[in-house]
C-alpha positions as CSV (number, residue, x, y, z in Angstrom):
1,X,-10.6,-3.1,30.9
2,X,-8.2,-3.8,28.3
3,X,-7.9,-1.8,24.7
4,X,-9.3,-4.8,22.9
5,X,-12.3,-5.0,25.6
6,X,-13.0,-1.5,25.3
7,X,-12.8,-1.6,21.2
8,X,-15.5,-4.4,21.5
9,X,-17.8,-2.4,23.6
10,X,-17.7,0.2,21.1
11,X,-18.5,-1.9,18.3
12,X,-21.4,-3.4,20.0
13,X,-22.5,-0.2,20.9
14,X,-22.4,1.0,17.1
15,X,-24.0,-2.1,15.9
16,X,-26.8,-1.4,18.1
17,X,-27.2,2.0,17.3
18,X,-29.5,2.9,14.3
19,X,-28.1,5.0,11.7
20,X,-29.7,8.1,10.9
21,X,-29.6,11.8,10.9
22,X,-30.4,12.1,14.9
23,X,-27.4,9.5,15.5
24,X,-24.8,10.7,13.4
25,X,-23.0,12.7,15.6
26,X,-23.1,10.4,18.5
27,X,-21.7,7.7,15.6
28,X,-19.2,10.1,14.5
29,X,-17.8,10.3,18.1
30,X,-17.8,6.6,18.6
31,X,-15.7,6.1,15.2
32,X,-13.1,8.6,16.5
33,X,-12.7,7.0,19.8
34,X,-12.2,3.6,18.0
35,X,-9.7,5.1,15.9
36,X,-7.5,6.6,19.0
37,X,-8.2,2.9,20.5
38,X,-6.6,1.1,17.4
39,X,-3.8,3.4,17.5
40,X,-2.7,2.4,21.1
41,X,-2.9,-1.2,19.7
42,X,-0.8,-0.4,16.8
43,X,1.7,1.6,19.2
44,X,1.9,-0.9,22.0
45,X,3.7,0.8,25.3
46,X,7.3,-0.3,26.1
47,X,6.2,-2.0,29.1
48,X,4.2,-5.1,27.0
49,X,5.2,-3.9,23.8
50,X,8.6,-5.8,22.6
51,X,10.0,-5.3,19.4
52,X,8.8,-6.3,15.9
53,X,9.6,-10.4,16.9
54,X,11.8,-12.8,15.7
55,X,12.5,-13.0,12.0
56,X,9.8,-10.0,10.9
57,X,11.9,-7.1,10.3
58,X,13.3,-7.6,6.9
59,X,16.1,-5.1,5.2
60,X,14.7,-3.2,2.1
61,X,16.3,-4.4,-1.4
62,X,15.4,-3.8,-5.0
63,X,13.0,-0.8,-6.0
64,X,9.9,-2.1,-4.9
65,X,8.6,-4.4,-2.1
66,X,5.8,-6.8,-2.4
67,X,4.1,-8.2,0.7
68,X,1.8,-11.4,0.2
69,X,-0.9,-11.4,2.6
70,X,-3.8,-14.1,3.1
71,X,-5.0,-16.7,5.5
72,X,-3.0,-19.6,6.1
73,X,-2.7,-22.4,3.4
74,X,-3.9,-20.4,0.6
75,X,-0.6,-21.1,-1.4
76,X,1.5,-17.9,-0.3
77,X,4.7,-20.2,-0.1
78,X,4.2,-22.0,-3.3
79,X,3.8,-18.8,-5.1
80,X,6.8,-17.5,-3.6
81,X,8.9,-20.5,-4.2
82,X,7.8,-20.3,-8.0
83,X,8.4,-17.0,-8.5
84,X,11.8,-16.3,-6.9
85,X,13.2,-19.9,-6.5
86,X,13.3,-18.8,-2.8
87,X,12.5,-21.9,-0.6
88,X,9.8,-21.0,1.7
89,X,8.5,-23.9,3.9
90,X,5.4,-25.8,2.0
91,X,3.1,-28.3,3.7
92,X,-0.6,-29.3,3.7
93,X,-1.1,-27.9,7.1
94,X,-1.7,-24.5,8.3
95,X,0.5,-21.9,10.0
96,X,3.9,-23.7,8.1
97,X,5.2,-20.0,7.6
98,X,6.1,-18.7,10.9
99,X,8.4,-15.7,10.2
100,X,9.3,-13.3,7.2
101,X,10.7,-15.0,4.3
102,X,12.4,-12.6,1.8
103,X,13.1,-13.1,-1.8
104,X,14.1,-11.1,-5.1
105,X,12.1,-11.8,-8.5
106,X,14.1,-9.9,-11.4
107,X,11.4,-8.4,-14.0
108,X,11.9,-5.6,-16.7
109,X,15.2,-5.4,-15.6
110,X,14.5,-4.8,-11.9
111,X,15.0,-6.2,-8.7
112,X,11.4,-6.6,-7.0
113,X,11.7,-7.7,-3.4
114,X,8.9,-10.3,-2.3
115,X,8.1,-10.9,1.3
116,X,5.9,-14.2,2.2
117,X,4.3,-13.2,5.3
118,X,2.8,-15.6,7.9
119,X,-1.0,-16.1,7.6
120,X,-3.3,-14.1,9.3
121,X,-6.1,-14.7,11.0
122,X,-9.7,-12.9,11.7
123,X,-9.1,-10.7,14.8
124,X,-5.3,-9.9,13.7
125,X,-6.2,-6.3,14.0
126,X,-7.2,-6.7,17.6
127,X,-4.1,-8.6,18.6
128,X,-4.6,-12.1,18.1
129,X,-2.2,-14.5,16.5
130,X,1.0,-12.6,15.0
131,X,-1.4,-10.3,13.5
132,X,0.0,-7.1,14.8
133,X,3.7,-7.9,13.6
134,X,2.7,-9.1,10.2
135,X,0.6,-6.2,9.1
136,X,3.3,-3.9,10.5
137,X,5.6,-5.3,8.0
138,X,3.0,-5.2,5.4
139,X,2.6,-1.4,5.8
140,X,6.2,-1.1,4.6
141,X,5.6,-2.6,1.5
142,X,5.2,-0.6,-1.7
143,X,2.3,-3.3,-3.1
144,X,0.1,-5.9,-1.4
145,X,-0.7,-9.2,-3.2
146,X,-3.4,-10.3,-1.1
147,X,-3.7,-14.1,-2.0
148,X,-7.0,-15.6,-1.8
149,X,-8.5,-19.4,-2.5
150,X,-10.6,-19.0,-5.6
151,X,-13.3,-21.3,-4.1
152,X,-13.9,-18.8,-1.4
153,X,-12.6,-15.4,-2.5
154,X,-15.1,-12.5,-1.6
155,X,-15.5,-13.7,2.1
156,X,-11.9,-14.1,2.6
157,X,-11.3,-10.8,0.9
158,X,-13.5,-8.7,2.9
159,X,-12.4,-10.3,6.2
160,X,-8.7,-9.3,5.4
161,X,-9.7,-5.8,4.1
162,X,-11.5,-5.1,7.2
163,X,-8.2,-6.5,9.1
164,X,-6.0,-4.1,7.1
165,X,-8.3,-1.2,7.7
166,X,-8.0,-1.7,11.3
167,X,-4.4,-1.1,11.0
168,X,-4.7,2.0,8.9
169,X,-3.8,0.5,5.8
170,X,-6.2,1.6,2.7
171,X,-6.1,-0.7,-0.3
172,X,-6.3,0.8,-3.8
173,X,-7.5,4.3,-2.4
174,X,-6.3,7.7,-2.9
175,X,-5.9,9.9,0.3
176,X,-9.0,12.0,0.6
177,X,-8.6,15.9,-0.5
178,X,-9.1,17.4,3.1
179,X,-7.0,20.3,4.4
180,X,-6.5,20.4,7.8
181,X,-4.8,22.5,10.2
182,X,-4.6,23.1,14.0
183,X,-4.5,26.6,15.3
184,X,-4.2,28.5,18.7
185,X,-7.8,30.4,18.6
186,X,-10.9,31.1,16.6
187,X,-12.9,28.3,17.1
188,X,-13.5,25.3,14.1
189,X,-13.6,26.9,10.8
190,X,-15.4,25.0,8.2
191,X,-15.0,25.5,4.3
192,X,-16.1,22.9,1.4
193,X,-15.6,23.4,-2.3
194,X,-18.2,20.5,-3.4
195,X,-21.6,19.5,-1.5
196,X,-21.2,17.5,1.5
197,X,-23.8,14.5,1.5
198,X,-22.1,12.7,4.6
199,X,-21.1,15.3,6.8
200,X,-22.2,18.5,8.3
201,X,-20.5,21.2,10.8
202,X,-21.9,19.6,14.1
203,X,-20.7,16.0,13.1
204,X,-17.3,17.4,12.2
205,X,-17.2,19.2,15.6
206,X,-18.0,16.0,17.2
207,X,-15.3,14.3,15.9
208,X,-12.6,17.1,16.8
209,X,-13.8,17.3,20.1
210,X,-13.1,13.6,20.7
211,X,-9.3,14.5,19.9
212,X,-9.5,17.5,22.1
213,X,-9.3,19.7,19.0
214,X,-11.6,23.3,19.6
215,X,-9.5,25.5,17.1
216,X,-8.8,24.3,13.8
217,X,-9.5,24.9,9.9
218,X,-10.7,22.5,7.9
219,X,-11.7,22.4,4.0
220,X,-13.3,19.9,2.1
221,X,-12.3,19.6,-1.5
222,X,-14.1,16.2,-2.1
223,X,-17.4,14.6,-0.7
224,X,-15.9,12.9,2.6
225,X,-17.1,10.6,5.0
226,X,-16.7,10.4,8.7
227,X,-13.9,7.6,8.3
228,X,-12.0,9.7,5.8
229,X,-12.0,12.7,7.9
230,X,-10.7,10.5,11.1
231,X,-8.0,9.3,8.8
232,X,-7.0,12.5,8.1
233,X,-6.9,13.6,11.8
234,X,-5.0,10.4,12.5
235,X,-2.5,11.3,9.7
236,X,-0.8,7.8,10.2
237,X,-2.8,6.0,7.3
238,X,-0.9,4.2,4.3
239,X,-2.4,4.1,1.0
240,X,-1.3,1.5,-1.2
241,X,-1.8,-0.5,-4.1
242,X,-3.4,-4.2,-4.0
243,X,-3.6,-6.8,-6.4
244,X,-6.3,-9.6,-5.6
245,X,-4.1,-12.8,-6.5
246,X,-6.9,-15.7,-6.9
247,X,-5.0,-19.0,-6.5
248,X,-5.8,-22.4,-7.1
249,X,-7.6,-21.6,-10.5
250,X,-7.0,-25.6,-11.6
251,X,-9.9,-26.6,-9.0
252,X,-12.9,-24.7,-10.8
253,X,-14.4,-24.5,-14.2
254,X,-14.0,-22.2,-17.2
255,X,-17.6,-20.4,-16.2
256,X,-16.3,-19.9,-12.7
257,X,-13.1,-18.6,-13.8
258,X,-14.8,-16.1,-16.4
259,X,-16.7,-15.0,-13.3
260,X,-14.0,-14.5,-10.7
261,X,-12.2,-12.5,-13.7
262,X,-14.8,-9.8,-13.3
263,X,-13.4,-9.1,-9.6
264,X,-11.6,-5.5,-9.9
265,X,-7.7,-5.6,-9.6
266,X,-7.9,-9.4,-9.3
267,X,-5.7,-11.9,-11.4
268,X,-6.5,-15.3,-11.1
269,X,-3.3,-18.0,-11.0
270,X,-2.2,-21.2,-10.2
271,X,0.9,-21.2,-8.3
272,X,1.4,-25.1,-8.3
273,X,1.2,-25.3,-11.9
274,X,2.5,-21.7,-13.0
275,X,-0.4,-20.6,-14.9
276,X,-1.0,-17.1,-15.4
277,X,2.5,-16.0,-14.0
278,X,3.2,-13.4,-16.7
279,X,-0.2,-11.3,-16.5
280,X,0.6,-11.2,-12.4
281,X,3.9,-9.8,-12.8
282,X,2.9,-7.6,-15.5
283,X,0.1,-6.1,-13.3
284,X,2.4,-5.8,-10.4
285,X,5.0,-3.5,-12.7
286,X,1.9,-1.4,-13.4
287,X,0.7,-1.0,-9.9
288,X,4.2,-0.3,-8.7
289,X,4.5,2.6,-11.3
290,X,8.1,2.3,-12.1
291,X,9.9,3.8,-15.1
292,X,13.0,2.3,-16.8
293,X,15.7,4.6,-18.2
294,X,18.5,3.4,-20.1
295,X,22.2,5.3,-20.2
296,X,23.8,6.3,-23.3
297,X,27.6,6.8,-23.1
298,X,28.9,9.5,-25.5
299,X,29.5,8.0,-28.9
300,X,28.0,4.4,-28.2
301,X,24.9,3.0,-28.5
302,X,22.3,2.9,-25.5
303,X,22.8,0.2,-22.7
304,X,19.4,-1.9,-23.1
305,X,20.9,-4.6,-20.7
306,X,20.7,-3.0,-17.3
307,X,18.3,-0.1,-16.9
308,X,18.0,2.6,-14.3
309,X,14.7,1.8,-12.7
310,X,12.9,4.6,-10.8
311,X,9.9,5.2,-8.8
312,X,7.5,7.7,-10.9
313,X,7.6,10.3,-8.3
314,X,11.5,10.4,-8.7
315,X,11.8,9.9,-12.2
316,X,13.5,13.0,-13.1
317,X,17.1,13.6,-14.3
318,X,17.8,14.6,-10.8
319,X,16.5,11.3,-9.5
320,X,18.4,9.3,-12.2
321,X,21.6,10.9,-11.3
322,X,21.2,10.2,-7.9
323,X,20.4,6.5,-8.4
324,X,23.6,6.1,-10.2
325,X,25.6,8.3,-8.0
326,X,25.3,11.6,-5.7
327,X,28.3,12.9,-7.2
328,X,27.1,13.0,-10.7
329,X,24.4,15.9,-9.8
330,X,27.1,18.4,-8.9
331,X,28.9,17.8,-12.1
332,X,25.7,18.1,-14.4
333,X,25.8,20.5,-17.2
334,X,22.5,19.5,-19.1
335,X,21.4,16.2,-20.5
336,X,20.0,14.9,-23.7
337,X,17.0,12.6,-23.8
338,X,15.6,10.4,-26.4
339,X,12.1,8.7,-25.8
340,X,8.3,9.8,-25.1
341,X,9.0,12.4,-22.6
342,X,11.2,14.5,-25.4
343,X,9.5,17.0,-27.4
344,X,12.2,16.4,-30.1
345,X,15.1,13.8,-30.2
346,X,17.4,14.4,-28.8
347,X,15.9,17.0,-26.4
348,X,18.5,19.1,-24.4
349,X,17.0,19.4,-20.8
350,X,18.1,20.3,-17.1
351,X,17.6,18.4,-13.7
352,X,13.9,19.0,-13.4
353,X,13.0,17.5,-16.5
354,X,10.3,14.4,-15.9
355,X,11.4,11.2,-17.6
356,X,8.9,8.5,-19.2
357,X,9.1,4.5,-19.1
358,X,12.1,3.4,-21.3
359,X,13.5,6.9,-22.0
360,X,17.5,7.0,-23.0
361,X,19.6,9.6,-21.4
362,X,22.7,10.8,-21.8
363,X,24.6,13.2,-19.2
364,X,26.5,15.9,-20.3
365,X,29.3,16.9,-17.6
366,X,30.7,20.5,-17.0
367,X,34.3,20.8,-18.1
């Protein structure tokens, strides 16, 4: 029996099992089994696996990587061509794009890499189509543009989210606040700082025994579900922001547009007429969480034309120096900062100082 058949068998059993207190342990064990089988699909053995596929792996450039994910013929390639000027094959039939097409868009002085991925189909997580390669590339992105046809957005959204979840991608979610550590002996020790409404010790033990873990410390600092517990044990989940790009708004009425605009994390656009691109890029900037930092040579005005763009987690004086050149940090005496992160302008700071968007920095070197 193949892995896909085993997955289908477990899914069928879960579908016919009634969900109540008596069956929760059994369902927890089945979910853990399912997660293990999905991991086997994600990392195929060398005998039958092969590489990522021709034209799928693309070298990273720029400060952020945005992947277009969606069904065939929703307008991903048109959006790519209009945003970046890169030609991605466009036609009125499905599966026009067969490999990853990279492009770059300049926004707020930052280079953002955009990847037009081939359309995925329902069942991609079980190995159908080129889904495995497409979603493997999507896992390396900093932000996902889930491109949807505005005429059928919610049905398609649900299917694609299910496919991505099957590959361990969690959209617009934070990692669950669960501490988990295996140990040599002592059994399962479980503590929680908040009341747990979805789990009890028996269910946790049922999931852990599926992974052959019989000795571990586990502490819940949030009201976690079985799925979140499995995510923590698996440890290979990717949590990333996602914007739902509702394309082809030229085909609907104003009343319908008002309705779809209420979908959370969504931006309605028309790729063909280039409508609402400014809101799409501004939301992408917000979700990528980037900070622009301007340099100021001694005795001169700040250079506002080419900012140093940093990810928010590396937006410190140390990250700023390393971004320009690794040698600068060794010569750093202190830095002067103007802007919203400074208590007074200018503020004299060390390498640990956290920078805000549009700060101005002057580096003072050791003599």
